[in-house]
C-alpha positions as CSV (number, residue, x, y, z in Angstrom):
1,M,-149.7,-96.0,106.2
2,F,-146.1,-97.3,106.2
3,N,-145.0,-94.4,108.4
4,F,-147.9,-95.0,110.8
5,L,-146.8,-98.6,111.2
6,K,-143.3,-97.3,112.1
7,D,-144.3,-94.5,114.5
8,N,-147.8,-95.4,115.6
9,D,-149.0,-91.8,115.4
10,S,-152.7,-92.0,114.4
11,D,-153.2,-88.3,114.6
12,K,-150.5,-87.7,112.0
13,L,-151.9,-90.5,109.8
14,I,-155.4,-89.0,109.8
15,A,-154.1,-85.5,109.2
16,E,-152.0,-86.7,106.2
17,L,-155.0,-88.6,104.7
18,K,-157.2,-85.5,105.1
19,K,-154.6,-83.4,103.3
20,V,-154.8,-85.9,100.4
21,E,-158.6,-85.7,100.4
22,T,-158.5,-81.9,100.5
23,H,-156.1,-81.9,97.6
24,A,-158.4,-84.2,95.6
25,K,-161.4,-82.0,96.3
26,E,-159.4,-78.9,95.1
27,T,-158.0,-80.6,92.1
28,F,-160.9,-82.6,90.8
29,G,-163.8,-80.7,92.4
30,G,-166.7,-82.1,94.4
31,K,-167.1,-80.7,97.9
32,D,-169.3,-83.7,98.8
33,K,-166.9,-86.3,97.5
34,N,-164.5,-88.3,99.7
35,I,-161.5,-90.6,99.2
36,W,-161.9,-94.2,100.2
37,F,-159.7,-97.2,100.2
38,K,-159.7,-100.8,99.2
39,F,-157.0,-103.0,100.7
40,G,-156.2,-105.4,97.9
41,S,-158.5,-106.8,95.2
42,S,-160.3,-109.1,97.6
43,D,-161.4,-106.3,99.9
44,T,-165.2,-105.8,99.6
45,L,-165.4,-102.8,102.0
46,T,-165.2,-99.1,101.2
47,T,-163.0,-97.7,103.9
48,T,-163.1,-94.0,104.5
49,I,-160.7,-91.8,106.6
50,S,-163.4,-91.7,109.2
51,D,-163.6,-95.5,109.2
52,I,-159.8,-95.8,109.6
53,K,-159.8,-93.3,112.5
54,T,-162.6,-95.3,114.3
55,D,-161.0,-98.6,113.6
56,L,-157.7,-97.5,115.1
57,T,-159.5,-96.9,118.4
58,T,-161.8,-99.9,118.6
59,R,-161.7,-103.7,118.5
60,N,-161.2,-103.4,114.7
61,R,-157.6,-102.1,115.3
62,N,-155.9,-105.4,114.5
63,H,-157.9,-105.7,111.3
64,I,-157.0,-102.3,110.0
65,L,-153.4,-102.8,111.0
66,D,-153.3,-106.1,109.1
67,N,-154.7,-104.3,106.0
68,F,-151.9,-101.6,106.4
69,K,-149.3,-104.3,106.6
70,L,-150.7,-106.1,103.6
71,V,-150.6,-103.1,101.3
72,T,-147.2,-101.8,102.4
73,S,-145.2,-105.0,102.6
74,D,-146.6,-107.5,100.1
75,L,-145.3,-107.2,96.6
76,N,-148.2,-109.2,95.1
77,P,-150.2,-106.8,92.9
78,Q,-153.4,-108.3,94.1
79,N,-152.7,-106.8,97.5
80,E,-152.1,-103.2,96.4
81,L,-153.8,-100.2,98.0
82,Q,-156.6,-98.8,95.8
83,V,-157.7,-95.2,96.4
84,F,-161.0,-93.9,95.0
85,F,-162.5,-90.4,95.0
86,S,-166.3,-90.2,94.7
């Protein structure tokens, strides 16, 4: 996400996230499982890779960019990126 904020290459971001997801599936099993993200402890959404891809091309772009900035630049532990696999 940090590299995306620097180079703005959404295809590269999505490809890298899918690599992480594939690795999780191979390591932990679960063909039907996916990774999803929470951007800080106050985030109530479950954001998937597909959601990120869509958000980057819609009116939600600023919201997802703000979330990326929050979890990559804020040192407050309440604002850390949480990654889940289920």
